[in-house]
Backbone bond lengths (Angstrom), bond angles and torsions (degrees), N, CA, C in turn:
res aa  C-N    CA-C-N  psi(-1)  N-CA   C-N-CA  omega(-1)  CA-C   N-CA-C  phi
1 M - - - 1.444 - - 1.528 110.85 -
2 S 1.339 115.67 -40.88 1.463 118.73 179.34 1.522 111.67 -66.66
3 M 1.335 116.45 -31.49 1.461 119.42 178.21 1.527 110.54 -65.20
4 L 1.317 115.87 -42.31 1.459 120.35 177.49 1.530 110.14 -64.79
5 G 1.325 116.49 -42.11 1.467 120.88 177.92 1.518 112.18 -62.05
6 S 1.335 117.15 -38.88 1.464 120.07 177.94 1.519 111.47 -66.14
7 A 1.319 116.43 -41.56 1.463 119.74 179.28 1.525 111.08 -64.82
8 I 1.326 116.64 -44.21 1.470 120.24 178.96 1.522 110.58 -67.47
9 G 1.332 116.64 -41.84 1.465 120.33 178.49 1.518 112.29 -61.96
10 G 1.327 117.06 -39.70 1.460 120.29 177.30 1.514 112.28 -65.02
11 A 1.329 116.07 -41.43 1.467 119.80 178.20 1.527 111.29 -65.02
12 L 1.325 116.83 -42.33 1.465 119.77 178.36 1.524 112.00 -66.95
13 S 1.329 116.47 -34.94 1.468 119.47 176.71 1.527 110.85 -64.77
14 L 1.339 116.44 -39.52 1.461 119.41 177.01 1.524 111.24 -64.86
15 L 1.324 116.47 -40.45 1.471 119.43 176.70 1.531 110.87 -63.85
16 G 1.324 117.07 -41.45 1.464 120.74 177.42 1.511 112.25 -64.37
17 A 1.332 116.81 -37.48 1.462 120.37 177.21 1.521 110.76 -65.20
18 G 1.323 116.50 -38.62 1.465 119.89 177.00 1.516 112.02 -64.67
19 A 1.325 116.37 -40.65 1.465 120.01 178.01 1.523 110.95 -66.01
20 A 1.337 117.07 -39.66 1.464 120.47 178.74 1.525 111.04 -67.04
21 A 1.337 116.77 -35.57 1.467 119.78 177.48 1.525 110.33 -66.07
22 G 1.332 116.82 -39.05 1.463 120.40 176.51 1.518 111.89 -64.64
23 A 1.331 116.18 -39.60 1.467 119.86 177.29 1.519 111.05 -66.38
24 E 1.319 116.39 -35.63 1.470 119.90 177.62 1.523 110.76 -65.30
25 R 1.323 116.93 -43.93 1.463 120.33 178.89 1.525 111.11 -63.69
26 A 1.324 116.40 -39.66 1.466 120.01 -178.27 1.525 111.78 -68.53
27 A 1.315 117.12 -34.02 1.466 120.50 -175.32 1.520 113.47 -96.17
28 S 1.322 118.14 -4.40 1.460 119.75 -172.93 1.525 113.58 -61.84
29 G 1.305 118.65 -39.73 1.456 120.14 -179.22 1.511 113.71 -88.00
30 I 1.315 117.12 -17.74 1.456 120.96 -174.00 1.525 111.94 -96.74
31 D 1.324 116.57 -51.79 1.460 121.34 -174.77 1.529 109.41 -135.68
32 P 1.332 117.97 102.14 1.463 120.31 -177.78 1.536 113.32 -62.27
33 E 1.326 116.85 -32.30 1.470 119.62 179.76 1.530 110.99 -67.89
34 A 1.313 116.76 -41.54 1.466 120.59 177.30 1.525 110.67 -65.58
35 A 1.324 117.01 -36.69 1.463 120.62 177.64 1.524 110.71 -65.68
36 A 1.325 117.44 -39.52 1.460 120.58 178.40 1.525 110.96 -66.05
37 T 1.319 117.41 -39.02 1.460 121.21 177.55 1.523 110.78 -65.18
38 A 1.311 117.13 -42.41 1.467 121.10 178.20 1.524 110.67 -65.49
39 R 1.323 118.08 -37.60 1.463 122.30 178.05 1.529 109.94 -63.95
40 S 1.315 116.86 -41.31 1.459 121.27 178.37 1.527 110.84 -64.05
41 S 1.316 116.70 -42.24 1.466 120.52 177.26 1.523 111.01 -65.17
42 H 1.317 116.43 -39.44 1.460 121.57 178.41 1.523 110.36 -59.70
43 N 1.336 116.78 -47.21 1.465 120.81 -179.20 1.528 111.24 -65.41
44 A 1.325 117.25 -40.35 1.470 120.20 178.84 1.520 110.94 -64.39
45 M 1.315 117.41 -40.70 1.465 120.64 179.72 1.526 111.66 -67.78
46 L 1.324 117.04 -38.05 1.467 119.23 176.09 1.524 110.82 -64.36
47 F 1.328 116.47 -39.61 1.459 120.10 178.09 1.526 110.63 -65.50
48 M 1.313 116.76 -38.50 1.467 119.40 177.90 1.530 111.24 -66.83
49 A 1.328 117.63 -33.61 1.468 120.34 175.47 1.528 110.21 -66.30
50 L 1.337 117.08 -39.24 1.460 121.16 176.21 1.524 110.37 -64.14
51 L 1.326 117.16 -42.21 1.465 120.19 176.75 1.521 111.56 -62.01
52 A 1.317 117.09 -38.19 1.464 120.55 178.66 1.530 110.78 -64.28
53 A 1.323 117.01 -39.49 1.468 120.21 178.05 1.526 110.65 -66.49
54 C 1.330 117.02 -42.03 1.471 120.83 177.38 1.522 110.69 -66.36
55 S 1.305 116.57 -37.13 1.459 121.26 177.46 1.523 110.58 -63.67
56 L 1.302 116.75 -40.75 1.458 121.48 177.87 1.531 110.44 -62.40
57 G 1.323 116.90 -41.33 1.466 120.60 176.54 1.521 112.27 -64.75
58 S 1.320 116.63 -42.16 1.466 120.01 179.24 1.526 111.72 -67.09
59 L 1.313 116.38 -40.54 1.459 119.07 177.90 1.518 111.76 -66.07
60 T 1.322 116.91 -31.37 1.460 119.93 174.75 1.524 109.68 -64.65
61 G 1.338 117.04 -40.80 1.462 120.71 175.63 1.512 112.17 -63.19
62 A 1.318 117.77 -41.33 1.466 121.11 177.75 1.523 110.27 -65.70
63 W 1.319 117.46 -36.75 1.459 122.04 178.50 1.529 110.66 -64.69
64 M 1.358 115.96 -29.44 1.462 121.09 177.76 1.529 111.47 -90.11
65 W 1.349 117.16 15.12 1.467 124.95 176.08 1.528 112.19 63.79
66 K 1.312 116.82 43.47 1.471 122.89 177.43 1.519 109.29 -109.79
67 K 1.326 116.01 133.20 1.469 120.19 179.97 1.524 111.33 -65.81
68 W 1.336 117.16 -33.57 1.469 119.18 -179.08 1.520 110.86 -61.33
69 G 1.327 116.83 -31.02 1.453 119.84 178.45 1.515 112.12 -66.63
70 V 1.325 116.05 -39.65 1.460 120.41 179.35 1.530 110.01 -70.06
71 Y 1.330 116.40 -44.99 1.473 119.87 178.32 1.527 111.09 -62.78
72 G 1.316 116.41 -42.19 1.466 120.12 178.54 1.510 111.88 -62.63
73 Y 1.321 116.36 -41.88 1.464 119.84 179.87 1.522 110.78 -66.60
74 A 1.323 117.42 -37.57 1.465 120.37 177.95 1.534 110.52 -63.90
75 G 1.331 116.80 -43.33 1.468 120.33 178.37 1.517 112.39 -65.28
76 I 1.310 116.31 -41.85 1.462 120.52 179.73 1.526 110.81 -66.81
77 S 1.334 116.25 -36.35 1.464 119.22 177.99 1.524 111.42 -65.67
78 C 1.329 117.04 -39.42 1.475 120.03 177.14 1.525 110.65 -64.99
79 L 1.317 116.59 -43.73 1.461 120.26 178.45 1.522 110.79 -67.14
80 G 1.315 116.77 -38.26 1.463 121.00 177.45 1.518 112.34 -65.22
81 L 1.327 116.72 -30.71 1.459 120.29 176.08 1.516 110.55 -63.90
82 V 1.326 117.00 -45.71 1.464 121.13 -179.15 1.526 110.93 -65.89
83 V 1.321 116.96 -47.34 1.461 120.70 -179.21 1.527 110.32 -70.05
84 G 1.322 116.19 -37.23 1.455 120.10 -179.52 1.512 113.17 -64.16
85 L 1.321 117.17 -33.57 1.458 120.07 176.70 1.524 111.00 -63.63
86 R 1.323 116.96 -31.28 1.463 121.72 178.80 1.527 111.00 -74.93
87 A 1.334 116.16 -43.19 1.460 120.03 -174.00 1.530 112.40 -88.41
88 S 1.331 115.82 -47.22 1.466 119.45 -175.21 1.525 108.92 -159.60
89 P 1.323 118.21 113.46 1.466 120.10 179.93 1.531 113.53 -59.33
90 V 1.318 116.96 -29.45 1.465 119.84 178.49 1.526 110.44 -64.62
91 S 1.332 117.53 -40.98 1.461 119.87 179.42 1.522 111.04 -66.87
92 A 1.326 117.57 -31.36 1.459 120.38 176.57 1.524 110.71 -65.23
93 V 1.315 116.91 -41.77 1.463 121.05 178.83 1.528 110.29 -66.25
94 V 1.315 117.22 -39.13 1.461 121.26 178.48 1.528 110.22 -65.13
95 N 1.339 118.01 -39.36 1.464 121.33 176.89 1.524 111.03 -59.82
96 V 1.319 116.76 -46.28 1.468 120.61 -178.84 1.526 110.43 -65.96
97 A 1.321 117.16 -44.37 1.471 120.61 -179.55 1.525 110.76 -62.61
98 S 1.305 117.40 -41.50 1.456 121.38 179.17 1.525 111.15 -65.22
99 A 1.326 116.73 -41.26 1.465 120.27 178.42 1.528 111.31 -64.50
100 V 1.313 117.21 -38.62 1.473 120.66 178.19 1.527 110.26 -65.74
101 I 1.308 117.76 -40.54 1.467 121.31 178.63 1.524 110.65 -63.95
102 V 1.331 117.43 -44.92 1.463 120.63 179.30 1.529 110.30 -65.31
103 A 1.331 117.88 -42.59 1.468 120.83 179.21 1.525 110.97 -62.86
104 G 1.315 116.88 -41.25 1.458 119.98 177.55 1.514 112.63 -64.82
105 S 1.311 116.81 -35.60 1.467 120.74 179.89 1.524 111.74 -72.31
106 V 1.313 116.92 -33.54 1.458 121.88 -174.28 1.525 111.97 -87.09
107 A 1.312 118.63 -27.25 1.461 122.25 -171.07 1.530 112.90 -56.19
108 A 1.296 117.94 -44.31 1.462 120.71 -176.94 1.531 112.45 -72.96
109 R 1.324 117.61 -19.70 1.463 121.17 -175.55 1.521 112.96 -114.21
110 W 1.310 117.63 16.54 1.467 121.48 -173.28 1.517 112.27 -59.41
111 R 1.321 118.42 -34.37 1.467 121.00 -176.62 1.532 112.11 -67.74
112 Y 1.315 118.51 -16.33 1.448 121.59 178.89 1.534 113.56 -88.16
113 F 1.306 116.45 -9.57 1.470 121.05 -178.91 1.524 109.73 -78.41
114 E 1.323 115.04 144.99 1.481 120.98 178.61 1.495 110.29 -94.16
């Protein structure tokens, strides 16, 4: 489920980055402050798309019973929390909830991970 959420989240982040880039282009000649705000949102959304791709890779590792996948996902979730608070508080809450679900699923089977 988290893998599907990461893929959808990455796609939505890319769409949001495209919308922010369009807003930046529209406001560049009219309002420099609005263009700077749109540029900041664009960069944050691109970073969140990169985090989603890394999260997908880490979850694939966890699915293959690798400890590095779980550790990577935990690190990405912490970083996604910080970035998500800047871009969208809802995405930050989703990152934390997803990390708790994965941790709960893995905790009982940790000794089987390589």
